DSSP file (Angstrom, degrees, kcal/mol; ACC not computed):
  #  RESIDUE AA STRUCTURE BP1 BP2  ACC     N-H-->O    O-->H-N    N-H-->O    O-->H-N    TCO  KAPPA ALPHA  PHI   PSI    X-CA   Y-CA   Z-CA
    1    1 A X              0   0    0      0, 0.0     2,-0.4     0, 0.0     0, 0.0   0.000 360.0 360.0 360.0 123.6    0.0    0.0    0.0
    2    2 A X        -     0   0    0      1,-0.0     2,-0.3    67,-0.0    67,-0.1  -0.638 360.0-133.1 -78.5 132.4    1.5    3.4   -1.0
    3    3 A X        -     0   0    0     65,-0.4    65,-0.3    -2,-0.4     3,-0.1  -0.608  16.6-169.3 -83.8 144.5    1.4    6.1    1.6
    4    4 A X  S    S+     0   0    0      1,-0.3    44,-0.4    -2,-0.3     2,-0.3   0.633  76.0  27.4-102.7 -20.8    0.2    9.5    0.7
    5    5 A X        +     0   0    0     42,-0.1     2,-0.3    63,-0.1    -1,-0.3  -0.986  63.1 174.6-141.3 147.8    1.3   11.3    3.9
    6    6 A X  E     -A   46   0A   0     40,-1.1    40,-3.5    -2,-0.3     5,-0.0  -0.987  39.9 -94.5-152.0 146.4    4.0   10.5    6.4
    7    7 A X  E  >  -A   45   0A   0     -2,-0.3     4,-2.1    38,-0.2    38,-0.2  -0.338  33.0-127.8 -60.6 141.1    5.4   12.3    9.5
    8    8 A X  H  > S+     0   0    0     36,-2.7     4,-2.5    34,-0.3     5,-0.2   0.914 107.3  51.6 -58.3 -45.5    8.4   14.6    8.7
    9    9 A X  H  > S+     0   0    0     33,-1.5     4,-1.6     1,-0.2    -1,-0.2   0.877 110.4  49.8 -68.3 -34.5   10.6   13.1   11.4
   10   10 A X  H  > S+     0   0    0     32,-0.3     4,-2.4     2,-0.2    -1,-0.2   0.909 111.5  47.9 -63.3 -43.2    9.9    9.5   10.2
   11   11 A X  H  X S+     0   0    0     -4,-2.1     4,-2.2     1,-0.2    -2,-0.2   0.910 109.1  52.1 -69.5 -40.5   10.7   10.4    6.6
   12   12 A X  H  <>S+     0   0    0     -4,-2.5     5,-2.1     1,-0.2     6,-0.9   0.875 111.0  50.6 -62.7 -34.8   14.0   12.2    7.5
   13   13 A X  H ><5S+     0   0    0     -4,-1.6     3,-1.4    -5,-0.2    -2,-0.2   0.947 112.7  44.3 -64.3 -50.3   15.0    9.1    9.4
   14   14 A X  H 3<5S+     0   0    0     -4,-2.4    59,-0.6     1,-0.3    -2,-0.2   0.765 109.8  54.6 -70.4 -25.3   14.2    6.8    6.5
   15   15 A X  T 3<5S-     0   0    0     -4,-2.2    -1,-0.3    -5,-0.2    -2,-0.2   0.410 112.4-124.3 -88.2   3.4   16.0    9.1    4.0
   16   16 A X  T < 5S+     0   0    0     -3,-1.4    -3,-0.2     2,-0.2    -2,-0.1   0.790  72.9 129.8  62.1  34.3   19.0    8.8    6.3
   17   17 A X  S   <S+     0   0    0     -5,-2.1     2,-0.3     1,-0.2    -4,-0.2   0.727  78.7  30.3 -84.3 -26.0   19.5   12.6    6.9
   18   18 A X  S    S-     0   0    0     -6,-0.9    -1,-0.2    -5,-0.1    -2,-0.2  -0.971  74.9-134.9-134.5 150.3   19.7   11.8   10.6
   19   19 A X  S    S+     0   0    0     -2,-0.3     2,-0.3    -3,-0.1    -1,-0.1   0.813  87.4  19.3 -77.0 -32.6   20.9    8.7   12.5
   20   20 A X  S  > S-     0   0    0      1,-0.1     4,-1.8    -4,-0.0     5,-0.1  -0.915  73.6-118.2-134.3 163.9   18.0    8.5   14.9
   21   21 A X  H  > S+     0   0    0     -2,-0.3     4,-2.2     1,-0.2     5,-0.1   0.853 114.6  58.1 -68.2 -33.4   14.4    9.8   15.1
   22   22 A X  H  > S+     0   0    0      2,-0.2     4,-2.4     1,-0.2    -1,-0.2   0.900 105.7  47.6 -62.9 -42.5   15.4   11.6   18.3
   23   23 A X  H  > S+     0   0    0      2,-0.2     4,-2.3     1,-0.2    -1,-0.2   0.896 110.8  52.0 -66.6 -38.5   18.1   13.6   16.5
   24   24 A X  H  X S+     0   0    0     -4,-1.8     4,-1.8     2,-0.2    -2,-0.2   0.887 108.9  51.7 -65.8 -36.3   15.6   14.4   13.7
   25   25 A X  H  X S+     0   0    0     -4,-2.2     4,-2.8     2,-0.2     5,-0.2   0.928 109.9  48.2 -61.6 -48.1   13.1   15.6   16.3
   26   26 A X  H  X S+     0   0    0     -4,-2.4     4,-1.9     1,-0.2    -2,-0.2   0.894 111.1  50.8 -62.0 -39.2   15.7   17.9   17.8
   27   27 A X  H  <>S+     0   0    0     -4,-2.3     5,-2.7     2,-0.2     6,-0.5   0.875 112.1  46.4 -66.2 -37.1   16.7   19.2   14.4
   28   28 A X  H ><5S+     0   0    0     -4,-1.8     3,-1.6     1,-0.2     5,-0.3   0.949 115.1  46.3 -70.9 -49.2   13.1   20.0   13.5
   29   29 A X  H 3<5S+     0   0    0     -4,-2.8    -2,-0.2     1,-0.3    -1,-0.2   0.814 109.1  56.2 -62.4 -29.6   12.5   21.7   16.8
   30   30 A X  T 3<5S-     0   0    0     -4,-1.9    -1,-0.3    -5,-0.2    -2,-0.2   0.471 117.7-110.8 -82.2  -3.6   15.7   23.6   16.6
   31   31 A X  T < 5S+     0   0    0     -3,-1.6    -3,-0.2    -4,-0.3    -2,-0.1   0.704  82.1 125.2  83.1  19.9   14.7   25.1   13.2
   32   32 A X      < +     0   0    0     -5,-2.7    23,-3.0    -6,-0.2     2,-0.4   0.489  63.7  63.7 -89.7  -2.7   17.3   23.2   11.1
   33   33 A X  E     -B   54   0B   0     -6,-0.5     7,-0.5    -5,-0.3     2,-0.4  -0.981  62.9-168.9-125.1 131.2   14.5   21.8    8.8
   34   34 A X  E     -B   53   0B   0     19,-2.5    19,-2.0    -2,-0.4     2,-0.6  -0.967   5.7-159.9-118.5 137.2   12.3   23.9    6.5
   35   35 A X  E >  S-BC  52  38B   0      3,-2.9     3,-1.3    -2,-0.4    17,-0.2  -0.956  80.0 -24.7-119.1 107.9    9.2   22.4    4.8
   36   36 A X  T 3  S-     0   0    0     15,-3.0    -1,-0.1    -2,-0.6    16,-0.1   0.882 128.3 -49.0  57.9  40.0    8.1   24.4    1.8
   37   37 A X  T 3  S+     0   0    0     14,-0.3     2,-0.3     1,-0.2    -1,-0.3   0.496 119.9 101.5  79.7   5.9    9.7   27.6    3.3
   38   38 A X  B <  S-C   35   0B   0     -3,-1.3    -3,-2.9     0, 0.0     2,-0.8  -0.868  76.8-117.4-118.6 153.5    8.1   27.2    6.8
   39   39 A X        -     0   0    0     -2,-0.3    -5,-0.2    -5,-0.2     2,-0.1  -0.805  44.9-162.3 -85.8 108.5    9.5   25.9   10.1
   40   40 A X        -     0   0    0     -2,-0.8     2,-0.2    -7,-0.5    -9,-0.2  -0.374  18.1-111.6 -90.9 170.3    7.3   22.8   10.7
   41   41 A X    >   -     0   0    0     -2,-0.1     3,-1.7     1,-0.1   -33,-0.2  -0.598  37.0-107.6 -86.2 160.2    6.6   20.7   13.8
   42   42 A X  T 3  S+     0   0    0      1,-0.3   -33,-1.5    -2,-0.2   -34,-0.3   0.794 119.3  56.2 -59.1 -28.0    7.9   17.1   13.9
   43   43 A X  T 3  S+     0   0    0    -36,-0.2    -1,-0.3   -35,-0.1    -3,-0.0   0.442  78.3 122.4 -86.5   0.4    4.4   15.7   13.4
   44   44 A X    <   -     0   0    0     -3,-1.7   -36,-2.7   -37,-0.1     2,-0.3  -0.343  65.4-118.9 -59.3 140.2    3.9   17.7   10.2
   45   45 A X  E     -A    7   0A   0    -38,-0.2     2,-0.4   -37,-0.1   -38,-0.2  -0.658  19.6-146.1 -88.5 141.9    3.0   15.4    7.3
   46   46 A X  E     -A    6   0A   0    -40,-3.5   -40,-1.1    -2,-0.3     2,-0.3  -0.853  15.0-169.3-102.1 138.2    5.2   15.2    4.2
   47   47 A X    >   -     0   0    0     -2,-0.4     3,-1.8   -42,-0.2    18,-0.2  -0.832  37.5 -81.9-121.3 165.4    3.8   14.6    0.7
   48   48 A X  T 3  S+     0   0    0    -44,-0.4    18,-0.2    -2,-0.3     3,-0.1  -0.438 117.0  29.7 -61.6 132.2    5.4   13.8   -2.6
   49   49 A X  T 3  S+     0   0    0     16,-2.6    -1,-0.2     1,-0.3    17,-0.1   0.264  84.9 137.1  99.6 -11.3    6.6   17.0   -4.2
   50   50 A X    <   -     0   0    0     -3,-1.8    15,-2.6    14,-0.1     2,-0.5  -0.363  49.8-130.9 -69.0 149.0    7.3   18.9   -1.0
   51   51 A X  E     - D   0  64B   0     13,-0.2   -15,-3.0    -3,-0.1     2,-0.4  -0.862  23.2-170.0-102.3 131.9   10.5   20.9   -0.8
   52   52 A X  E     -BD  35  63B   0     11,-3.0    11,-2.9    -2,-0.5     2,-0.5  -0.964  13.1-163.1-124.4 138.8   12.8   20.5    2.3
   53   53 A X  E     -BD  34  62B   0    -19,-2.0   -19,-2.5    -2,-0.4     2,-0.5  -0.992  16.5-171.0-119.2 119.5   15.8   22.5    3.3
   54   54 A X  E     -BD  33  61B   0      7,-2.7     7,-2.8    -2,-0.5     2,-0.7  -0.952   9.2-159.9-118.9 122.0   17.9   20.7    5.8
   55   55 A X  E     + D   0  60B   0    -23,-3.0     5,-0.2    -2,-0.5     2,-0.2  -0.904  17.8 171.6-105.4 116.5   20.8   22.3    7.7
   56   56 A X        -     0   0    0      3,-3.3    34,-0.0    -2,-0.7     3,-0.0  -0.588  47.9 -97.0-109.5 176.4   23.3   19.9    9.2
   57   57 A X  S    S+     0   0    0      1,-0.2     3,-0.1    -2,-0.2    -1,-0.0   0.898 122.1  29.8 -61.3 -41.7   26.7   20.6   10.9
   58   58 A X  S    S+     0   0    0      1,-0.1    32,-2.1    31,-0.1     2,-0.3   0.497 128.0   7.5-102.3  -3.9   28.7   19.9    7.7
   59   59 A X  E     - E   0  89B   0     30,-0.3    -3,-3.3    31,-0.1     2,-0.4  -0.993  52.6-134.2-164.8 166.8   26.2   20.8    5.0
   60   60 A X  E     -DE  55  88B   0     28,-2.3    28,-2.6    -2,-0.3     2,-0.4  -0.999  30.3-172.2-129.1 129.6   22.9   22.4    4.0
   61   61 A X  E     -DE  54  87B   0     -7,-2.8    -7,-2.7    -2,-0.4     2,-0.5  -0.928  18.5-156.0-123.9 144.6   20.8   20.5    1.4
   62   62 A X  E     +DE  53  86B   0     24,-2.8    23,-2.5    -2,-0.4    24,-1.7  -0.989  26.7 172.1-115.4 126.2   17.7   21.3   -0.5
   63   63 A X  E     -DE  52  84B   0    -11,-2.9   -11,-3.0    -2,-0.5     2,-0.4  -0.882  29.3-137.0-131.0 160.5   15.7   18.2   -1.7
   64   64 A X  E     -DE  51  83B   0     19,-2.0    19,-2.3    -2,-0.3     2,-0.4  -0.960  31.2-119.8-110.4 132.4   12.3   17.4   -3.3
   65   65 A X  E     + E   0  82B   0    -15,-2.6   -16,-2.6    -2,-0.4    17,-0.2  -0.627  38.8 165.7 -75.6 127.5   10.4   14.5   -1.8
   66   66 A X        +     0   0    0     15,-2.9     2,-0.4    -2,-0.4    16,-0.2   0.731  63.9  21.2-108.6 -39.2    9.9   11.8   -4.5
   67   67 A X        -     0   0    0     14,-1.8     2,-0.5   -20,-0.1    -1,-0.4  -0.982  67.5-137.1-136.3 143.0    8.8    8.7   -2.5
   68   68 A X        +     0   0    0     -2,-0.4   -65,-0.4   -65,-0.3     2,-0.3  -0.887  34.9 154.3-103.9 125.8    7.3    8.3    1.0
   69   69 A X        -     0   0    0     -2,-0.5   -55,-0.2   -67,-0.1   -54,-0.1  -0.989  33.3-167.3-151.5 142.7    8.7    5.5    3.2
   70   70 A X        +     0   0    0     -2,-0.3     2,-0.5   -56,-0.1    -1,-0.1   0.327  67.0  96.6-108.8   5.5    9.0    4.9    6.9
   71   71 A X  S    S-     0   0    0    -57,-0.1     2,-0.8   -58,-0.0   -61,-0.0  -0.841  71.7-136.8-100.3 128.9   11.4    2.0    6.6
   72   72 A X        +     0   0    0     -2,-0.5   -58,-0.1   -57,-0.1   -57,-0.1  -0.759  36.0 167.2 -87.9 111.4   15.0    2.9    7.0
   73   73 A X        -     0   0    0     -2,-0.8    -1,-0.0   -59,-0.6     2,-0.0  -0.155  40.0 -58.6-106.0-159.9   17.0    1.0    4.3
   74   74 A X     >  -     0   0    0     -2,-0.1     4,-2.2     1,-0.1    -1,-0.3  -0.187  60.0 -92.3 -77.7 177.6   20.6    1.2    3.0
   75   75 A X  H  > S+     0   0    0      1,-0.2     4,-1.9     2,-0.2    -1,-0.1   0.864 123.5  54.4 -61.9 -42.0   22.1    4.4    1.5
   76   76 A X  H  > S+     0   0    0      1,-0.2     4,-0.6     2,-0.2    -1,-0.2   0.885 110.3  46.0 -61.4 -41.4   21.1    3.5   -2.1
   77   77 A X  H >4 S+     0   0    0      1,-0.2     3,-0.9     2,-0.2     4,-0.4   0.898 109.8  55.2 -69.2 -37.8   17.5    3.0   -1.2
   78   78 A X  H >< S+     0   0    0     -4,-2.2     3,-1.6     1,-0.3     4,-0.4   0.874 101.4  57.6 -62.9 -37.1   17.4    6.2    0.8
   79   79 A X  H 3< S+     0   0    0     -4,-1.9     3,-0.5     1,-0.3    -1,-0.3   0.685  97.4  62.0 -71.7 -14.9   18.7    8.2   -2.2
   80   80 A X  T << S+     0   0    0     -3,-0.9    -1,-0.3    -4,-0.6    -2,-0.2   0.625  90.7  69.6 -79.4 -12.6   15.7    7.1   -4.2
   81   81 A X  S <  S+     0   0    0     -3,-1.6   -15,-2.9    -4,-0.4   -14,-1.8   0.696 108.1  24.4 -77.8 -17.4   13.3    8.8   -1.8
   82   82 A X  E     -E   65   0B   0     -3,-0.5     2,-0.5    -4,-0.4   -17,-0.2  -0.934  66.7-127.8-143.9 163.4   14.4   12.4   -2.8
   83   83 A X  E     -E   64   0B   0    -19,-2.3   -19,-2.0    -2,-0.3     2,-0.7  -0.973  29.6-131.4-113.8 125.6   15.9   14.5   -5.5
   84   84 A X  E     +E   63   0B   0     -2,-0.5   -21,-0.2   -21,-0.2     3,-0.1  -0.655  28.0 175.4 -80.1 115.3   18.9   16.6   -4.4
   85   85 A X  E     -     0   0B   0    -23,-2.5     2,-0.3    -2,-0.7   -22,-0.2   0.898  66.2 -11.4 -84.2 -47.6   18.3   20.2   -5.7
   86   86 A X  E     -E   62   0B   0    -24,-1.7   -24,-2.8     2,-0.0     2,-0.3  -0.990  53.9-164.3-154.7 154.3   21.4   21.8   -4.1
   87   87 A X  E     -E   61   0B   0     -2,-0.3     2,-0.5   -26,-0.2   -26,-0.2  -0.990   3.8-172.8-142.4 127.8   24.0   21.0   -1.6
   88   88 A X  E     -E   60   0B   0    -28,-2.6   -28,-2.3    -2,-0.3     2,-0.3  -0.985  19.3-140.1-124.5 120.7   26.4   23.5    0.2
   89   89 A X  E     -E   59   0B   0     -2,-0.5     2,-0.8   -30,-0.2   -30,-0.3  -0.650   4.5-147.7 -82.3 134.6   29.2   22.2    2.3
   90   90 A X        +     0   0    0    -32,-2.1     2,-0.8    -2,-0.3   -31,-0.1  -0.461  47.6 136.0-101.4  60.4   29.9   24.1    5.5
   91   91 A X        +     0   0    0     -2,-0.8     2,-0.3   -33,-0.1    -2,-0.1  -0.818  29.2 176.4-109.0  95.7   33.6   23.6    5.8
   92   92 A X        -     0   0    0     -2,-0.8     2,-0.2     1,-0.1     3,-0.1  -0.727  29.6-115.7-104.8 150.4   35.1   26.9    6.7
   93   93 A X        -     0   0    0     -2,-0.3     2,-0.1     1,-0.1    -1,-0.1  -0.465  38.0-101.2 -76.4 147.2   38.7   27.7    7.4
   94   94 A X        -     0   0    0     -2,-0.2     2,-0.2     1,-0.1    -1,-0.1  -0.460  37.9-137.9 -70.7 141.5   39.6   28.8   10.9
   95   95 A X    >>  -     0   0    0     -2,-0.1     3,-1.2     1,-0.1     4,-0.5  -0.453  23.9-102.9 -92.9 170.2   40.1   32.6   11.2
   96   96 A X  G >4 S+     0   0    0      1,-0.3     3,-1.1     2,-0.2     4,-0.4   0.854 119.0  57.7 -61.3 -35.3   42.9   34.4   13.1
   97   97 A X  G >> S+     0   0    0      1,-0.2     4,-0.8     2,-0.2     3,-0.6   0.661  89.5  73.1 -70.7 -14.2   40.6   35.2   16.0
   98   98 A X  G <4>S+     0   0    0     -3,-1.2     5,-2.5     1,-0.2     3,-0.3   0.801  87.1  64.9 -71.1 -26.3   39.8   31.6   16.6
   99   99 A X  G X<5S+     0   0    0     -3,-1.1     3,-1.0    -4,-0.5    -1,-0.2   0.843  97.5  54.6 -61.1 -32.4   43.3   31.3   18.0
  100  100 A X  T <45S+     0   0    0     -3,-0.6    -1,-0.2    -4,-0.4    -2,-0.2   0.781 104.1  54.6 -70.9 -27.3   42.3   33.6   20.8
  101  101 A X  T 3<5S-     0   0    0     -4,-0.8    -1,-0.2    -3,-0.3    -2,-0.2   0.400 127.7 -95.6 -88.0   3.7   39.3   31.3   21.6
  102  102 A X  T < 5S+     0   0    0     -3,-1.0     2,-0.2     1,-0.3    -3,-0.2   0.624  70.4 155.7  94.6  14.7   41.6   28.2   22.0
  103  103 A X      < -     0   0    0     -5,-2.5     2,-0.3    -6,-0.1    -1,-0.3  -0.561  16.9-179.4 -75.1 141.0   41.2   26.9   18.5
  104  104 A X        -     0   0    0     -2,-0.2     3,-0.1     4,-0.0     2,-0.0  -0.999  30.0-111.6-143.2 137.3   44.2   24.7   17.5
  105  105 A X    >   -     0   0    0     -2,-0.3     3,-2.1     1,-0.1     2,-0.2  -0.340  49.3 -91.1 -63.6 149.3   45.0   22.9   14.3
  106  106 A X  T 3  S+     0   0    0      1,-0.3    -1,-0.1     3,-0.0     3,-0.1  -0.426 114.7  21.1 -65.1 131.7   44.9   19.1   14.6
  107  107 A X  T 3  S+     0   0    0      1,-0.4     2,-0.3    -2,-0.2    -1,-0.3   0.248 101.2 108.8  94.6 -12.8   48.4   17.8   15.4
  108  108 A X    <   +     0   0    0     -3,-2.1    -1,-0.4     3,-0.0     2,-0.3  -0.720  68.5  12.8 -97.6 150.2   49.5   21.2   16.8
  109  109 A X  S    S+     0   0    0     -2,-0.3    -3,-0.0    -3,-0.1    -5,-0.0  -0.690 109.3  22.4  95.1-145.8   50.1   21.8   20.5
  110  110 A X  S    S-     0   0    0     -2,-0.3    -3,-0.1     1,-0.1     2,-0.1  -0.284  83.1-110.3 -61.7 139.9   50.3   19.1   23.2
  111  111 A X        -     0   0    0      1,-0.1    -1,-0.1     4,-0.1    -3,-0.0  -0.417  32.6-119.6 -67.9 149.1   51.2   15.6   22.1
  112  112 A X     >  -     0   0    0     -2,-0.1     4,-2.5     1,-0.1     5,-0.2  -0.249  31.3 -98.2 -79.1 174.6   48.5   13.0   22.4
  113  113 A X  H  > S+     0   0    0      1,-0.2     4,-2.1     2,-0.2     5,-0.1   0.890 127.1  51.6 -62.2 -37.9   48.7   10.0   24.5
  114  114 A X  H  > S+     0   0    0      1,-0.2     4,-1.8     2,-0.2    -1,-0.2   0.921 110.1  49.7 -65.0 -43.0   49.8    7.9   21.4
  115  115 A X  H  > S+     0   0    0      1,-0.2     4,-2.1     2,-0.2    -2,-0.2   0.885 108.6  52.3 -65.6 -35.9   52.5   10.5   20.6
  116  116 A X  H  X S+     0   0    0     -4,-2.5     4,-2.4     1,-0.2    -1,-0.2   0.887 107.5  52.5 -67.0 -36.9   53.8   10.4   24.2
  117  117 A X  H  X S+     0   0    0     -4,-2.1     4,-1.4     2,-0.2    -1,-0.2   0.889 109.5  49.0 -61.1 -39.9   54.1    6.6   24.0
  118  118 A X  H  X S+     0   0    0     -4,-1.8     4,-0.7     2,-0.2    -2,-0.2   0.884 110.7  50.3 -69.2 -37.4   56.1    6.9   20.8
  119  119 A X  H >< S+     0   0    0     -4,-2.1     3,-0.8     1,-0.2    -2,-0.2   0.902 108.5  52.9 -67.9 -38.5   58.4    9.5   22.4
  120  120 A X  H 3< S+     0   0    0     -4,-2.4    -1,-0.2     1,-0.2    -2,-0.2   0.806 104.3  56.3 -64.3 -28.4   58.9    7.3   25.4
  121  121 A X  H 3< S+     0   0    0     -4,-1.4    -1,-0.2    -5,-0.2    -2,-0.2   0.669  84.9 103.2 -80.2 -14.9   59.9    4.4   23.2
  122  122 A X  S << S-     0   0    0     -3,-0.8     2,-0.5    -4,-0.7    -3,-0.0  -0.415  74.2-126.5 -65.6 139.8   62.7    6.4   21.5
  123  123 A X              0   0    0      1,-0.1    -1,-0.1    -2,-0.1    -2,-0.1  -0.768 360.0 360.0 -86.5 130.6   66.2    5.6   22.7
  124  124 A X              0   0    0     -2,-0.5    -1,-0.1     0, 0.0    -2,-0.0   0.399 360.0 360.0-100.1 360.0   68.0    8.7   23.9
């Protein structure tokens, strides 16, 4: 039986935008998901043809809903549920003022536990 409506949080889970339904709920409540230009509630129903804008930590995507499914499948099945309209990666370079806030490039600064063990193994 083909569904005509499905809860937004269930669809986001089955489309693999979020790892759990709880994380999807938090994202919707936090305003990270827009449905047709509006900030919906988690129980809002999604229909085929709806436009979603999803903001995640590492990217912002705009998708069109093609298929409704509440079953979480593999990544290939999930990609058939929507059409990717646009994707913007949110990978920004650290600015100079981030150094004042304690930002440090990976590998710079104090040695890690693994690095200390390597140093200890060296013969002096």
